[in-house]
Short mmCIF file of the C-alpha atoms (twelve columns), coordinates in Angstrom:
data_MODEL
# 
_entry.id   MODEL 
# 
loop_
_atom_site.group_PDB 
_atom_site.id 
_atom_site.type_symbol 
_atom_site.label_atom_id 
_atom_site.label_alt_id 
_atom_site.label_comp_id 
_atom_site.label_asym_id 
_atom_site.label_seq_id 
_atom_site.Cartn_x 
_atom_site.Cartn_y 
_atom_site.Cartn_z 
_atom_site.pdbx_PDB_model_num 
ATOM 1   C CA . MET A 1   -83.355 54.082 148.074 1 
ATOM 2   C CA . PRO A 2   -80.646 56.334 146.866 1 
ATOM 3   C CA . ARG A 3   -80.753 57.458 143.744 1 
ATOM 4   C CA . ALA A 4   -77.519 57.928 141.706 1 
ATOM 5   C CA . LEU A 5   -76.854 59.511 138.536 1 
ATOM 6   C CA . ILE A 6   -73.960 58.239 136.896 1 
ATOM 7   C CA . CYS A 7   -72.408 60.607 133.682 1 
ATOM 8   C CA . GLY A 8   -70.673 58.477 131.260 1 
ATOM 9   C CA . VAL A 9   -71.760 54.926 132.363 1 
ATOM 10  C CA . SER A 10  -71.400 53.095 129.311 1 
ATOM 11  C CA . GLY A 11  -67.563 53.550 130.232 1 
ATOM 12  C CA . GLN A 12  -65.023 50.809 132.080 1 
ATOM 13  C CA . ASP A 13  -65.394 52.979 135.511 1 
ATOM 14  C CA . GLY A 14  -68.983 53.670 134.873 1 
ATOM 15  C CA . ALA A 15  -69.621 50.028 134.410 1 
ATOM 16  C CA . TYR A 16  -68.490 49.021 137.054 1 
ATOM 17  C CA . LEU A 17  -69.695 51.805 139.718 1 
ATOM 18  C CA . ALA A 18  -73.009 50.574 138.688 1 
ATOM 19  C CA . ALA A 19  -72.595 47.347 139.237 1 
ATOM 20  C CA . LEU A 20  -71.245 48.418 142.588 1 
ATOM 21  C CA . LEU A 21  -74.297 51.250 143.454 1 
ATOM 22  C CA . LEU A 22  -77.230 48.416 142.319 1 
ATOM 23  C CA . ASP A 23  -75.200 45.863 144.749 1 
ATOM 24  C CA . LYS A 24  -75.920 48.812 147.729 1 
ATOM 25  C CA . GLY A 25  -79.667 49.382 146.996 1 
ATOM 26  C CA . TYR A 26  -79.342 52.112 144.702 1 
ATOM 27  C CA . GLN A 27  -81.743 52.985 141.997 1 
ATOM 28  C CA . VAL A 28  -79.430 53.813 139.577 1 
ATOM 29  C CA . HIS A 29  -79.458 55.784 136.429 1 
ATOM 30  C CA . GLY A 30  -77.081 56.598 133.939 1 
ATOM 31  C CA . THR A 31  -75.883 59.013 131.003 1 
ATOM 32  C CA . THR A 32  -74.421 58.498 127.584 1 
ATOM 33  C CA . ARG A 33  -74.306 60.975 124.429 1 
ATOM 34  C CA . ASP A 34  -76.603 59.075 122.241 1 
ATOM 35  C CA . VAL A 35  -78.600 55.996 124.059 1 
ATOM 36  C CA . ALA A 36  -80.044 55.180 120.335 1 
ATOM 37  C CA . THR A 37  -76.356 54.844 119.097 1 
ATOM 38  C CA . LEU A 38  -74.030 53.451 121.470 1 
ATOM 39  C CA . PRO A 39  -73.972 49.750 122.024 1 
ATOM 40  C CA . LEU A 40  -73.701 49.966 125.917 1 
ATOM 41  C CA . SER A 41  -71.672 46.665 125.288 1 
ATOM 42  C CA . ASN A 42  -69.860 47.278 128.997 1 
ATOM 43  C CA . LEU A 43  -73.063 47.454 130.804 1 
ATOM 44  C CA . ARG A 44  -74.377 44.463 128.688 1 
ATOM 45  C CA . ALA A 45  -70.552 42.519 129.847 1 
ATOM 46  C CA . LEU A 46  -71.754 43.015 133.156 1 
ATOM 47  C CA . GLY A 47  -75.347 41.969 132.962 1 
ATOM 48  C CA . LEU A 48  -76.708 45.240 133.749 1 
ATOM 49  C CA . LEU A 49  -77.995 46.476 130.836 1 
ATOM 50  C CA . ASP A 50  -81.607 45.914 131.944 1 
ATOM 51  C CA . ARG A 51  -81.044 47.262 135.001 1 
ATOM 52  C CA . VAL A 52  -79.947 50.792 134.833 1 
ATOM 53  C CA . ALA A 53  -82.291 53.673 133.887 1 
ATOM 54  C CA . ILE A 54  -80.317 55.579 130.828 1 
ATOM 55  C CA . THR A 55  -80.682 58.555 129.177 1 
ATOM 56  C CA . SER A 56  -78.913 60.897 126.639 1 
ATOM 57  C CA . MET A 57  -77.273 63.654 127.881 1 
ATOM 58  C CA . ALA A 58  -75.394 65.964 125.992 1 
ATOM 59  C CA . PRO A 59  -72.471 67.380 128.852 1 
ATOM 60  C CA . THR A 60  -71.485 70.208 126.754 1 
ATOM 61  C CA . ASP A 61  -75.136 71.964 126.708 1 
ATOM 62  C CA . TYR A 62  -76.210 73.379 129.663 1 
ATOM 63  C CA . GLY A 63  -80.096 72.843 129.164 1 
ATOM 64  C CA . SER A 64  -79.640 69.285 128.254 1 
ATOM 65  C CA . VAL A 65  -77.570 68.953 131.706 1 
ATOM 66  C CA . LEU A 66  -80.209 70.711 133.761 1 
ATOM 67  C CA . ALA A 67  -83.272 68.843 132.273 1 
ATOM 68  C CA . VAL A 68  -81.600 64.874 132.668 1 
ATOM 69  C CA . LEU A 69  -81.009 66.689 136.753 1 
ATOM 70  C CA . ASP A 70  -84.467 67.752 136.776 1 
ATOM 71  C CA . GLN A 71  -85.691 64.478 135.644 1 
ATOM 72  C CA . VAL A 72  -83.773 62.074 137.894 1 
ATOM 73  C CA . ALA A 73  -83.529 64.165 140.660 1 
ATOM 74  C CA . PRO A 74  -80.608 62.438 142.011 1 
ATOM 75  C CA . ASP A 75  -79.352 62.227 145.772 1 
ATOM 76  C CA . GLU A 76  -75.544 61.426 144.067 1 
ATOM 77  C CA . VAL A 77  -73.757 62.465 141.057 1 
ATOM 78  C CA . TYR A 78  -70.894 60.776 139.360 1 
ATOM 79  C CA . LEU A 79  -69.214 62.374 136.396 1 
ATOM 80  C CA . LEU A 80  -66.971 60.299 134.246 1 
ATOM 81  C CA . ALA A 81  -68.334 61.432 131.100 1 
ATOM 82  C CA . GLY A 82  -65.713 63.387 128.667 1 
ATOM 83  C CA . GLN A 83  -62.922 62.191 126.840 1 
ATOM 84  C CA . THR A 84  -60.332 59.770 128.608 1 
ATOM 85  C CA . SER A 85  -57.309 59.139 126.520 1 
ATOM 86  C CA . VAL A 86  -54.178 61.077 126.684 1 
ATOM 87  C CA . GLY A 87  -53.677 59.876 123.593 1 
ATOM 88  C CA . LEU A 88  -56.422 60.841 121.915 1 
ATOM 89  C CA . SER A 89  -56.533 64.208 123.201 1 
ATOM 90  C CA . TYR A 90  -52.959 65.304 121.661 1 
ATOM 91  C CA . GLU A 91  -55.377 64.744 117.866 1 
ATOM 92  C CA . GLN A 92  -58.277 65.833 119.077 1 
ATOM 93  C CA . PRO A 93  -57.213 68.603 121.928 1 
ATOM 94  C CA . VAL A 94  -60.619 70.928 121.214 1 
ATOM 95  C CA . GLU A 95  -63.264 67.981 121.883 1 
ATOM 96  C CA . ALA A 96  -60.851 67.232 124.918 1 
ATOM 97  C CA . VAL A 97  -60.914 70.422 126.743 1 
ATOM 98  C CA . GLN A 98  -64.690 71.079 125.715 1 
ATOM 99  C CA . SER A 99  -66.070 67.700 126.867 1 
ATOM 100 C CA . ILE A 100 -63.798 67.905 130.231 1 
ATOM 101 C CA . VAL A 101 -64.163 71.216 131.170 1 
ATOM 102 C CA . LEU A 102 -67.411 72.789 129.439 1 
ATOM 103 C CA . GLY A 103 -69.370 69.513 130.821 1 
ATOM 104 C CA . THR A 104 -67.904 70.053 134.392 1 
ATOM 105 C CA . LEU A 105 -68.912 73.186 134.566 1 
ATOM 106 C CA . ASN A 106 -72.214 72.774 133.279 1 
ATOM 107 C CA . LEU A 107 -73.084 69.980 135.849 1 
ATOM 108 C CA . LEU A 108 -71.668 72.608 137.801 1 
ATOM 109 C CA . GLU A 109 -73.753 75.048 137.557 1 
ATOM 110 C CA . ALA A 110 -77.262 73.333 137.159 1 
ATOM 111 C CA . MET A 111 -76.332 71.904 140.784 1 
ATOM 112 C CA . ARG A 112 -75.768 75.656 142.177 1 
ATOM 113 C CA . PHE A 113 -79.056 76.655 140.337 1 
ATOM 114 C CA . ARG A 114 -81.367 73.832 141.355 1 
ATOM 115 C CA . ARG A 115 -80.306 74.568 144.681 1 
ATOM 116 C CA . ARG A 116 -81.117 70.925 146.124 1 
ATOM 117 C CA . PRO A 117 -79.289 68.816 148.278 1 
ATOM 118 C CA . VAL A 118 -76.975 66.433 145.874 1 
ATOM 119 C CA . ARG A 119 -73.169 65.044 146.366 1 
ATOM 120 C CA . LEU A 120 -70.803 65.340 143.337 1 
ATOM 121 C CA . TYR A 121 -68.271 63.093 142.586 1 
ATOM 122 C CA . HIS A 122 -65.470 64.374 139.888 1 
ATOM 123 C CA . ALA A 123 -62.865 61.741 138.077 1 
ATOM 124 C CA . SER A 124 -60.464 64.357 138.155 1 
ATOM 125 C CA . SER A 125 -56.758 62.214 136.882 1 
ATOM 126 C CA . SER A 126 -52.635 61.508 138.049 1 
ATOM 127 C CA . GLU A 127 -52.352 62.955 134.381 1 
ATOM 128 C CA . CYS A 128 -52.919 66.644 136.213 1 
ATOM 129 C CA . PHE A 129 -49.536 66.238 138.260 1 
ATOM 130 C CA . GLY A 130 -47.210 65.568 135.041 1 
ATOM 131 C CA . ASP A 131 -43.633 64.666 135.400 1 
ATOM 132 C CA . ILE A 132 -43.151 65.629 138.988 1 
ATOM 133 C CA . GLY A 133 -39.598 63.092 139.438 1 
ATOM 134 C CA . ARG A 134 -39.699 59.985 141.727 1 
ATOM 135 C CA . SER A 135 -41.807 61.532 144.715 1 
ATOM 136 C CA . ALA A 136 -44.984 60.005 144.980 1 
ATOM 137 C CA . ALA A 137 -47.817 62.508 143.863 1 
ATOM 138 C CA . ASN A 138 -50.104 63.666 147.270 1 
ATOM 139 C CA . GLU A 139 -52.871 65.971 147.624 1 
ATOM 140 C CA . GLU A 140 -50.355 68.608 147.910 1 
ATOM 141 C CA . THR A 141 -48.408 68.117 144.996 1 
ATOM 142 C CA . PRO A 142 -48.779 70.796 142.429 1 
ATOM 143 C CA . PHE A 143 -50.118 70.250 139.456 1 
ATOM 144 C CA . SER A 144 -48.218 70.632 136.191 1 
ATOM 145 C CA . PRO A 145 -50.348 68.675 133.012 1 
ATOM 146 C CA . GLN A 146 -48.483 67.645 130.196 1 
ATOM 147 C CA . SER A 147 -51.139 67.478 127.293 1 
ATOM 148 C CA . PRO A 148 -54.194 68.635 126.429 1 
ATOM 149 C CA . TYR A 149 -56.119 65.971 128.460 1 
ATOM 150 C CA . ALA A 150 -54.294 67.179 131.384 1 
ATOM 151 C CA . VAL A 151 -55.135 70.579 131.342 1 
ATOM 152 C CA . ALA A 152 -58.438 69.912 130.737 1 
ATOM 153 C CA . LYS A 153 -58.737 67.691 134.145 1 
ATOM 154 C CA . ALA A 154 -56.286 69.885 135.972 1 
ATOM 155 C CA . SER A 155 -59.504 72.876 135.142 1 
ATOM 156 C CA . ALA A 156 -62.281 70.912 135.848 1 
ATOM 157 C CA . HIS A 157 -60.107 69.320 138.966 1 
ATOM 158 C CA . TRP A 158 -60.012 73.285 140.200 1 
ATOM 159 C CA . LEU A 159 -63.560 74.190 138.972 1 
ATOM 160 C CA . VAL A 160 -64.948 71.427 141.400 1 
ATOM 161 C CA . ALA A 161 -62.464 72.842 144.430 1 
ATOM 162 C CA . ASN A 162 -63.876 76.613 143.456 1 
ATOM 163 C CA . TYR A 163 -67.658 75.546 143.318 1 
ATOM 164 C CA . ARG A 164 -66.922 73.554 146.491 1 
ATOM 165 C CA . ALA A 165 -65.241 76.727 148.594 1 
ATOM 166 C CA . ALA A 166 -67.573 79.497 146.406 1 
ATOM 167 C CA . TYR A 167 -71.116 78.231 146.727 1 
ATOM 168 C CA . GLY A 168 -71.134 75.412 149.373 1 
ATOM 169 C CA . LEU A 169 -71.554 72.348 147.012 1 
ATOM 170 C CA . TYR A 170 -70.857 69.025 148.741 1 
ATOM 171 C CA . ALA A 171 -68.563 68.240 145.490 1 
ATOM 172 C CA . CYS A 172 -65.110 66.567 145.190 1 
ATOM 173 C CA . ASN A 173 -62.676 65.387 143.191 1 
ATOM 174 C CA . GLY A 174 -61.053 61.876 143.360 1 
ATOM 175 C CA . ILE A 175 -57.654 62.133 141.730 1 
ATOM 176 C CA . LEU A 176 -56.985 58.394 140.095 1 
ATOM 177 C CA . PHE A 177 -54.095 57.025 138.883 1 
ATOM 178 C CA . ASN A 178 -53.953 54.285 136.216 1 
ATOM 179 C CA . HIS A 179 -56.761 51.133 136.760 1 
ATOM 180 C CA . GLU A 180 -57.115 48.807 134.395 1 
ATOM 181 C CA . SER A 181 -59.404 46.304 133.469 1 
ATOM 182 C CA . PRO A 182 -61.187 43.974 130.646 1 
ATOM 183 C CA . LEU A 183 -63.611 46.841 129.897 1 
ATOM 184 C CA . ARG A 184 -60.902 48.825 128.712 1 
ATOM 185 C CA . PRO A 185 -60.802 49.694 125.240 1 
ATOM 186 C CA . GLN A 186 -57.491 48.601 122.861 1 
ATOM 187 C CA . ARG A 187 -56.482 52.180 122.834 1 
ATOM 188 C CA . PHE A 188 -55.064 52.365 126.793 1 
ATOM 189 C CA . VAL A 189 -51.885 50.237 126.689 1 
ATOM 190 C CA . THR A 190 -52.593 47.680 128.674 1 
ATOM 191 C CA . ARG A 191 -55.865 46.532 126.959 1 
ATOM 192 C CA . LYS A 192 -53.361 47.102 123.741 1 
ATOM 193 C CA . VAL A 193 -50.256 44.482 125.281 1 
ATOM 194 C CA . VAL A 194 -52.370 41.931 126.502 1 
ATOM 195 C CA . ALA A 195 -54.675 41.881 123.342 1 
ATOM 196 C CA . ALA A 196 -51.632 41.540 121.123 1 
ATOM 197 C CA . ALA A 197 -50.326 38.773 123.250 1 
ATOM 198 C CA . ALA A 198 -53.104 36.931 122.960 1 
ATOM 199 C CA . ARG A 199 -53.535 37.517 119.532 1 
ATOM 200 C CA . ILE A 200 -50.020 36.278 118.904 1 
ATOM 201 C CA . TRP A 201 -50.551 33.162 120.939 1 
ATOM 202 C CA . ARG A 202 -53.442 32.318 118.734 1 
ATOM 203 C CA . GLY A 203 -50.993 32.165 115.819 1 
ATOM 204 C CA . GLU A 204 -51.103 35.900 114.200 1 
ATOM 205 C CA . ARG A 205 -47.878 37.166 113.609 1 
ATOM 206 C CA . GLU A 206 -48.395 40.738 113.736 1 
ATOM 207 C CA . PRO A 207 -45.903 42.720 116.179 1 
ATOM 208 C CA . LEU A 208 -46.696 44.473 118.948 1 
ATOM 209 C CA . ARG A 209 -45.831 48.154 118.363 1 
ATOM 210 C CA . LEU A 210 -45.271 50.972 121.164 1 
ATOM 211 C CA . GLY A 211 -43.136 53.796 121.795 1 
ATOM 212 C CA . ARG A 212 -41.466 53.729 124.723 1 
ATOM 213 C CA . LEU A 213 -41.563 50.950 127.279 1 
ATOM 214 C CA . ASP A 214 -39.673 52.726 130.043 1 
ATOM 215 C CA . VAL A 215 -42.409 54.750 131.225 1 
ATOM 216 C CA . VAL A 216 -43.293 53.955 134.839 1 
ATOM 217 C CA . ARG A 217 -47.103 54.151 135.748 1 
ATOM 218 C CA . ASP A 218 -49.384 52.761 139.749 1 
ATOM 219 C CA . TRP A 219 -51.576 50.428 138.075 1 
ATOM 220 C CA . GLY A 220 -54.652 49.537 140.028 1 
ATOM 221 C CA . TRP A 221 -57.686 47.301 139.350 1 
ATOM 222 C CA . ALA A 222 -60.907 49.312 138.156 1 
ATOM 223 C CA . PRO A 223 -63.629 47.498 140.181 1 
ATOM 224 C CA . GLU A 224 -61.463 48.566 143.150 1 
ATOM 225 C CA . TYR A 225 -61.324 51.994 142.511 1 
ATOM 226 C CA . VAL A 226 -64.842 52.815 141.642 1 
ATOM 227 C CA . GLU A 227 -65.797 51.341 145.795 1 
ATOM 228 C CA . SER A 228 -63.171 55.031 146.408 1 
ATOM 229 C CA . MET A 229 -66.117 56.857 144.599 1 
ATOM 230 C CA . TRP A 230 -68.584 55.503 146.325 1 
ATOM 231 C CA . ALA A 231 -67.041 56.254 149.552 1 
ATOM 232 C CA . MET A 232 -65.834 59.716 149.194 1 
ATOM 233 C CA . LEU A 233 -69.447 60.724 149.031 1 
ATOM 234 C CA . GLN A 234 -70.422 59.101 152.242 1 
ATOM 235 C CA . GLN A 235 -68.214 61.126 154.295 1 
ATOM 236 C CA . PRO A 236 -69.654 64.421 155.995 1 
ATOM 237 C CA . SER A 237 -67.749 66.766 154.366 1 
ATOM 238 C CA . PRO A 238 -66.253 66.421 150.670 1 
ATOM 239 C CA . ALA A 239 -62.451 66.516 149.908 1 
ATOM 240 C CA . ASP A 240 -59.961 65.770 147.103 1 
ATOM 241 C CA . LEU A 241 -58.049 63.067 147.597 1 
ATOM 242 C CA . VAL A 242 -55.541 60.516 145.375 1 
ATOM 243 C CA . ILE A 243 -56.783 57.016 144.894 1 
ATOM 244 C CA . ALA A 244 -53.543 54.806 144.196 1 
ATOM 245 C CA . THR A 245 -52.120 51.906 144.632 1 
ATOM 246 C CA . GLY A 246 -48.685 53.201 146.110 1 
ATOM 247 C CA . THR A 247 -46.515 51.329 143.909 1 
ATOM 248 C CA . SER A 248 -45.473 51.920 140.588 1 
ATOM 249 C CA . SER A 249 -43.715 49.390 137.789 1 
ATOM 250 C CA . PRO A 250 -42.105 50.075 134.208 1 
ATOM 251 C CA . LEU A 251 -44.601 49.292 130.810 1 
ATOM 252 C CA . SER A 252 -41.407 47.079 130.073 1 
ATOM 253 C CA . SER A 253 -42.382 44.584 133.018 1 
ATOM 254 C CA . LEU A 254 -46.059 44.531 132.658 1 
ATOM 255 C CA . VAL A 255 -45.227 43.664 129.067 1 
ATOM 256 C CA . ALA A 256 -43.273 40.343 130.060 1 
ATOM 257 C CA . GLN A 257 -45.406 39.397 132.452 1 
ATOM 258 C CA . ALA A 258 -47.908 39.739 129.590 1 
ATOM 259 C CA . PHE A 259 -46.360 37.673 127.006 1 
ATOM 260 C CA . ASP A 260 -45.565 35.206 129.941 1 
ATOM 261 C CA . GLN A 261 -48.879 34.720 130.782 1 
ATOM 262 C CA . PHE A 262 -49.650 33.225 127.285 1 
ATOM 263 C CA . GLY A 263 -45.623 31.509 127.438 1 
ATOM 264 C CA . LEU A 264 -44.438 33.989 124.973 1 
ATOM 265 C CA . ASP A 265 -40.915 36.010 125.140 1 
ATOM 266 C CA . TRP A 266 -41.958 39.270 124.810 1 
ATOM 267 C CA . ARG A 267 -38.756 40.150 122.777 1 
ATOM 268 C CA . ASP A 268 -39.368 38.399 120.022 1 
ATOM 269 C CA . HIS A 269 -42.884 40.287 119.522 1 
ATOM 270 C CA . VAL A 270 -42.256 43.682 120.273 1 
ATOM 271 C CA . VAL A 271 -40.955 46.618 117.752 1 
ATOM 272 C CA . ILE A 272 -40.509 50.077 118.867 1 
ATOM 273 C CA . ASP A 273 -41.859 52.938 116.911 1 
ATOM 274 C CA . ALA A 274 -40.807 55.828 117.411 1 
ATOM 275 C CA . ALA A 275 -44.230 57.523 115.417 1 
ATOM 276 C CA . LEU A 276 -46.340 56.361 118.284 1 
ATOM 277 C CA . VAL A 277 -44.097 58.640 120.988 1 
ATOM 278 C CA . ARG A 278 -46.275 61.168 122.178 1 
ATOM 279 C CA . PRO A 279 -45.559 65.028 121.905 1 
ATOM 280 C CA . ALA A 280 -45.144 64.806 126.199 1 
ATOM 281 C CA . ASP A 281 -45.679 62.047 128.606 1 
ATOM 282 C CA . GLN A 282 -45.176 61.413 132.066 1 
ATOM 283 C CA . ALA A 283 -42.243 59.186 132.769 1 
ATOM 284 C CA . TRP A 284 -42.881 58.146 136.046 1 
ATOM 285 C CA . SER A 285 -46.225 58.209 137.699 1 
ATOM 286 C CA . GLN A 286 -46.867 57.149 141.415 1 
ATOM 287 C CA . GLY A 287 -49.409 57.882 143.936 1 
ATOM 288 C CA . ASP A 288 -49.375 58.461 147.740 1 
ATOM 289 C CA . PRO A 289 -52.491 56.769 148.865 1 
ATOM 290 C CA . ARG A 290 -52.335 57.322 152.673 1 
ATOM 291 C CA . ARG A 291 -54.734 60.078 153.096 1 
ATOM 292 C CA . ALA A 292 -57.333 58.014 151.260 1 
ATOM 293 C CA . ALA A 293 -56.590 54.937 153.761 1 
ATOM 294 C CA . ALA A 294 -56.695 56.945 156.832 1 
ATOM 295 C CA . GLN A 295 -59.976 58.689 155.592 1 
ATOM 296 C CA . LEU A 296 -62.250 56.227 153.568 1 
ATOM 297 C CA . GLY A 297 -60.422 52.981 154.883 1 
ATOM 298 C CA . TRP A 298 -60.079 52.186 150.965 1 
ATOM 299 C CA . GLN A 299 -56.884 50.312 149.766 1 
ATOM 300 C CA . SER A 300 -56.038 48.683 146.988 1 
ATOM 301 C CA . ARG A 301 -55.835 44.962 147.010 1 
ATOM 302 C CA . CYS A 302 -54.727 43.700 143.750 1 
ATOM 303 C CA . ASP A 303 -50.799 44.092 142.474 1 
ATOM 304 C CA . LEU A 304 -49.813 44.485 138.800 1 
ATOM 305 C CA . ALA A 305 -49.061 40.701 138.613 1 
ATOM 306 C CA . GLU A 306 -52.719 39.937 139.156 1 
ATOM 307 C CA . ILE A 307 -54.095 42.796 137.358 1 
ATOM 308 C CA . VAL A 308 -51.776 41.221 134.715 1 
ATOM 309 C CA . ARG A 309 -53.412 37.750 134.998 1 
ATOM 310 C CA . ARG A 310 -56.698 38.681 135.836 1 
ATOM 311 C CA . LEU A 311 -56.807 41.031 132.080 1 
ATOM 312 C CA . CYS A 312 -55.061 37.836 130.235 1 
ATOM 313 C CA . ASP A 313 -57.341 35.168 131.719 1 
ATOM 314 C CA . ALA A 314 -60.067 37.482 130.374 1 
ATOM 315 C CA . GLU A 315 -58.498 38.101 126.716 1 
ATOM 316 C CA . ARG A 316 -58.384 34.222 126.497 1 
ATOM 317 C CA . GLN A 317 -62.283 33.934 126.539 1 
ATOM 318 C CA . ILE A 318 -62.039 36.453 123.364 1 
ATOM 319 C CA . PRO A 319 -62.717 34.229 120.105 1 
ATOM 320 C CA . SER A 320 -60.396 35.665 117.596 1 
ATOM 321 C CA . ALA A 321 -61.540 37.388 114.475 1 
ATOM 322 C CA . GLY A 322 -60.647 34.561 112.243 1 
ATOM 323 C CA . ALA A 323 -62.561 32.282 114.665 1 
ATOM 324 C CA . THR A 324 -65.626 34.328 114.450 1 
ATOM 325 C CA . LEU A 325 -66.156 34.637 110.923 1 
ATOM 326 C CA . ARG A 326 -65.353 30.462 111.166 1 
ATOM 327 C CA . ALA A 327 -68.217 30.051 113.456 1 
ATOM 328 C CA . ARG A 328 -70.586 32.573 111.319 1 
# 
């Protein structure tokens, strides 16, 4: 039975990846910063809480990382931990850089020190590319990060590439573009939009406030994207790959489709708030997934319309705060 360690198992990708690996017959271990205080709601939502062995690990503490690797002795490690929000990284840039860069370095160094066969998947990010105009980014596109989160992810990406080349580690980067699911927190714009549309549909009057509607993104479905993570570690040799749908849409389109799912006209309920505009942001983002298709046989299956439909269907099942209070 292969053994996998998912660092950051409590997040969206960690939970879906755990489900995938369990279905494939893996023994799955996961880490969070503090098992005693985190609710682990994503694992609970997928019915996995009793099927994953969870332990606390501080990625920024080398001793903690080394101890967990010794304890679990994994065949595969999936590094998904660290700050995941571009917006939050502007408010907490030091935490973003430390959690992502130092966490990655500690894991790579622990792997080098232990000298035991293990394969590492590192969650890189499309944010590393920055604003490249209207060209689809591929594996040769230069990085030009525009946020503290993106700078941290680009640094971690190159650490993985360097340790692979210098020390012969099996370590690879998945350069994932935006991928969504009902497990996303509401600080992410897709869930924020869908949750607001559902709230207004239930009768609340507070409008949805957004900074920009013209940003263009390549949006995929998270349960499909974790399939690529596993596939990357099954290859004869490690490689960094772009994972994307290959198509992109403006945020205004996602907003319109989400409100339409609830029978609403978004123009009656959306307010543009300049205070929500980020200091710097990618205007247009799209990935070129052809190499992943050729090497992994992976390709996305859900288009934006299907993603929005699934998100809205899931949101309808969540009771409103008022209904929850009345039920109590």
